[in-house]
N, C-alpha and C positions, 0 to 999 in steps of 0.2 A: 572500113578497116579500123578507124579510130574507135567507132562504137563497139566493135567486137573486142578490142583491147580493154575498153572500160568494163564491159560485161565480164570478161575474164578476170580482171582485177577484183571486181565485186564478188565474184564466185570464190576467189582465193581468200578474201577477207571473211566471207561468210563461213568458209571451211575452217579458218583459223578460230573464229568465234565458237563454232560448234565443237572443235577439238578441245577448246578451253572449257566450255560450259558443261559438256557431257560428263567428263570425269568429276568436275566440281559438284554437279548435281548428284552423281552417284555417291560421292563422298558424303554429301549432306543427307542423302537418303539413308545411308548406313549409320550416320551419326544420330539421326532421328530414331531409327530402329533401336540403336543402343540406348537412347534416352528412354524409349518406351519400356525396354527391359529393366532399366535401372529404376524408373518410377514404380513399376510393378513390385520390384523387390522392396523399395522404400515403403510403399503403401502396406505391403504384407508385414513388414517389420513394425510399422505403426500399429497395425491391428493387433499383432502379438503383444506389443508393449501395452496397449490399452487393456487387453484381456488380462495380462499379468498384473497391471495396476488394479483392475477390478477384483481379481482373485485375492490380491494382497489386502484390499479393503474388506472383502468378505471375511477373510481370516481374522482381521482386527475386530470386525463386528462380532464374529463368533466368540472370540476371546473375551471381549468386553461383556457380552451376554452371559457367557459361562461364569465370569467373575461375579456378575450381578446375581445370578441364580445361586451361586455358592454362598454369597453374602445373605441372601434370603433364607437359605437352608440353615445357616448358623443362627440368624435372628430367630427363626421358628423354633430351633432346638432350645435356645436359651429361654424363650418365653414359655415353652411347654414344660421345661424343667422347673421353672419358677411356679407355674400353675399346679403342676403335679406335687411339688413340695407343699404348697398351700393346702391342697386336697388331703395330703397325708396328715398335716397338722390338725385339720378339722376332724378327720376320722379319729385321730388319737384323742382329741378333746371329747368327742361323742362317747368313746369307750370309757374315758375318765368319768363322764357324767353317769353312764350306766352303772359303773362300779360304785359311785357315790350313792346312787339311788338304792342299790342293793344293800349298801351299808345302813342307810336310813331304815329300810324295811326290817333289818335285823333288830332294830331297837323298838319295834312295835309290839313286843311281847309285854304282858302286864308287869313283869319284873323290871323291865328296862324303860318303860314309857316315861317314868318320872325323870330318869337320867337324861333322856332325849329332850324332854321339855325344858329341863334346866340348861342344857347345852344350847338350845336354840335361843332361849331368853337371854342368856349371858353373852350371846354373839361370839361364842368360841368357834363356831363352824365357819370356816373360810372356804369359799368356792372360787376356784381360779376363773378369771375372765376369759371370754372367747378370744382366741388368737387373732391378731390383726392380719388382714389380707389386703392385697391391692389389685386394682384392675391393670391389665397389661397395656403398655403404650403401643398402639398399633402402627407399624411402619407404613410410610406413604411412598409411593413411586411417582417421581416427577419425570414425565416423558420429555425427551430431548426436543428442542425446537430447531428444526432444520427445514430447508427447502431444496428444490431441485438445483438451484444455483449453488447452494452450499456443497452439495454432492459433486457438482461439476467442478467446483474449485478444488475439491479433494482429489478427483480423478484426473484433473488436467484438461486442457483444451487443445484442439487441433486447429491450426490456422496456417494460412499461406502468407509469408511476409509481404507487406505492401511496398514492394520495390519493383522497378521496371525490369522485365526479363532482359538478360544479356543477349545481344545480337550475335548470331553465329558468324564466325569469320569466313569471308569469301575471298578467294584469290581474285584480284582484279587483273584486267588485261593491261599490259604495259603500253602506255601511249606517250608520245613526246609531249613535253610541256615546257613553257617558258618560265623560268624562275622570276618571281616578283619580289621587289624589295618592299619591306614593311616600313612605312614612314610615319605611322601613327604612334605617338608617344604613349607610353604605358600610363594608365590613369593611376592616380594616387590610391584609389580604393582597391586596385588590383594588386598592390604590393602586399605581400603576406608578412605578418609580424615575424620578428626574428626569434620569438619564443618557440620552444619545442618541448616535447614530453621528456621529463627526466627519467633516468634509468631506474630510479627508486623513489618511493614516497617517504619523506622524513617529517617528523613532528617538530614544529618550530617552537610552539609554546602552548600553554593552556592556562585558563583562569576561570574562576567561578563568577557567576552572575548573581549578585546579591538581590534578594527579593523575588527571585524566580525559582520555583521548585524543580521544574523540568524545562529544558530548552526545546520548545516545539517549533520555533521559527526565529530566524535571524535575518536582519536587513542592515545594509551598510549605509551609514551616514557620511557626512563630510568629515575630513581630517581623521579618517579611520575610526570614527566613533560607531559603536554598534548598538542597534536596538534588538532586544531579545524578549520573547514572550513565552509564557508557560500555559499549563492547562487551566489555571485559575483566572485567566484574563488579565494578569498583571503584565504590563509592558514597561521594560526598564531600559534606560540608555546608560551605557558604560563607556569608559575610555579604553585604551589598549591594554591597560593593566587590570581591568575588571572593577575599577572604582565607579560606584553608582553616581550618575549625574542627574538623572531625572526618572520619575516613576509615575505611571498613569494606570488607572483601573479601567478596563474595558469589559464589554459583554461578550467578546469573542473568546474562542478557546484554542484548540489545537489545529489551527489552519494557518496558512501563510497570509495573515490578514493585515500586514503593515508593510510599508515601503517608503523610501525617501526620494523626493523629486530632484530634478536638476537644480532647482532653486534652494534646495536644502530643507524643504517643508516635509514634515512627517504626515503621511495620510494613512488612516486605518479604518477598517470596517466596523460598523455597529450592527452585528447580525440580528439582534433582537428587534431593533427599531428600523432596520432596513435603510440605513443611510451610511455615508462615508464622511468621516471627520478629517479636517486639515488643521495641523498645528504649525504655525510659522516659527522661524527662529526666535522671535520675540515672545513666544509662548501664547500667542493669540489662537484660540480654538474656534473654528467655524464649522457649521454643518455644510459640507461641500457638495455632495451628490446624493440624491434620493434614488433608490433602486426599485421603487414601486412595491409590487407583491413579491419580488424576488429577494431571497436572503443573500447578501454578499458574503462570500466565504474567503476568497483570495484576491490579492491585489498586487500590481506591479507597475512601477513608473518606468516608461521607456527611456533608455539612455540614447536612443537614436533621434527621436523627435519630441520627447516629453509627453507623449500620449499616456493615458492611464488605462491599463487592462484590468478588468474585474471579472472574476469567476463567480457566478451566482447559481442559486438552486431554488426550485419550487417543486413541491410534490416529489416525483421520482425522476425529474429531468433537470438538466443544467444547461448553462450557456456561458459564453464569454462575450463581454461587451467592451467596446473601445470608446473612451471619452478623450476629448482634446484637453489641453492644459486648463481651460476655463470650466471644464466639467460638462461640456456639451456632448451628448451621445452621437457618435458618428458611425458605429458599426456593431452588428450583432452576429455572432457565430453560434449556430445551434446544430446544423445538420450537414452531412456530407453530400456529395453530388448525387447520391442515390436516395436522398431524403431520410436517411437513418440518423437517429439521435447520436451526436458525438460525445455528449457528456452526461454524467449522472451526479457526480459530486466533485466539481473542480476545486480541490482543496489547496493546491499550490500552483502558482503561475509565474512564468518568466518570459523573456524575449531573447532570441538569438541574434547574432551579428548580422544575419541576412534578413531580419524582420520576421522570422518564424515565431509564432506564439506556441510555447511549450507548456502544456497543462498536465499536472499530475492529478489523476482521477482515481482515488482509492476504491471507489465503488465499481468502476469499470476495470480495475486492476491493470491500468495502462497509463502510459504517458502519451497524450494525444497532441499531435503537432499539426498545425495548419500554417499556411503561408500568410503574408501580411494582408492578402486579399480575402482571407477566411476559407480558402480551399484546403481540404484535408490532404495532407502529404503522407503521413504514416502514423501508426500507433505502435508503441513499443510495449511488449507485454512480458519482459523479463526473460530469464534463461532457464527457469525450472517450472515445475507444475504450479508453484505458488509464487505470486508477485504482489506485494502490497506497497506501491510507490507513495512516498510522501514528498519531502522537500526536493525542489528541483532548481537548478541554476545553469548558467552557461559561462564560457570563458572567452578570451580574445581569439582563440583558435576555432571557435564555433562548436567546441565540445558541449555536449549535454551531460550534466552530472545529476544523478537522481538517487535518493535514498530508498533502499528496499528494507522496510521495517521488518519483514518476515525473516529474511536471511541475514540480517545485521550486516549489510554491505552497502557500498556506494558504487553504482554502475557508471561506467564511462562510455558514452556513445559519440559517434561523429554527428555532424549536422544533418546527415541523411538517415539517421536512425540505426546505423550499423553498430552492433556491440563491439567495443574495443577491448575492454578488460573490466575486472572488478578492482577498482582503484583502491578501496579500503575494505577490509574484511574483519570478522570477529577475532581472527588470529592477531590482528593489530590493535586489539583492545576496543573495537567498535561494538556497541551494544544498543539496539533500538534507535538507530539514527533517524532523525525527524527533519532536520533542517540543514541547508547548505547555502553558502554564498561565497563569491570570490572577492577578495579585498583589493585595495589599490596596488599591492605588491604582487598580485596574481597568485596569492596563496588561497587555499581552500579552508573556509571556516565551517566547522561541523558542530551541530548541537544534537544532543541525545536526550531521549524521553526519560531515561532512568536517572538522570543527574542534572545538576545546574551548571555543569562544567562545559565550557566552550573550548574546543581543540582546534589549533591552526596547523595545517599541513602544507608543505612545499612539494608540488608535483610537476611544476614547469621550470624550465631553465632558459 
């Protein structure tokens, strides 16, 4: 009897589970079918957009070709008019010579021969010189230099965001549970900063960097002092008012090639000689790290553990190398878990509060982010068909801030690579942004390639 009761209870429980799961499964099936329909519509929309983009590019090509042909026609018409004019001048001169010869023949009678002889001897006969003519300058056509990659950049790329799919919500079966008291204290590292995004971005101040023509990279030193570099390899240190404190000539150019360590040392790359220099606060310069055959482009000193992150390049590939404080190599990051190259030109590099390495690769047209173990997390490729990332930095909230040189904007991402907003745009006076860093007061410092002015913005509160 007891056994029969237990069997009956089990059957009732099974029936309850079935009554719960069958509708849920049906709902999931409908939801998946809806997703299939939506994906098909999206894909068809993508195909239409791609065809429209290609048609637009074809129209531009036809327009440029027509303009070039029209220019050729005008050049041809101008040259032919000049040559025809010269031909008429020569023809008129030949007629002049024929008339002159006829005149001379008229003097060949016995009665006029003496008069002709006298005229020739006295040099009274003046014959006009042959008109000057010139050879035409032939136009030259210089064919455009482009590749499949260039065309792909114009037409845009299709990609699937490198994020984990969101799990579908499933109704769970209600079961009895015993509430448990959490007695574990909250760790200090779990406490979120009190900072938050401000409702607007305001300009705090701006000043010029003496000795630098264009501000291609900025790095923050101690006491708010700033190091800034330009396209000519000049590296200048200023105070908060833009007064020059120190100046160094380097071989690097428009990359994020300098940083300040926790100890206050300036370290910067020597791209041509393939090593990294260190300058201590007492101005002692030492050759710190050699990078072998790889050219060092970008560098960053970790504020978490003092490690040094270096972006290097050889031929058509790049990598990120981690060194400890003493300059010992401890990690190399080159490929993702599928064996694909992660970098081509790692021009700017930084580290986030969670240890992620964020690298701005202008040749890949992406910000490549790996975790502290070197595993690829995601690549951010902008919001439009063209994205040319340069300077990159992070803040105390884990935001990633990156300059888009192409659209004259600064993009704001969360630490998972989700786009949040265009923090700064051309409408706010931004033009060709190249460099960004966050100062001790959590303000954003921005350097632009078209000027030697550094602008400071407040965006957190």
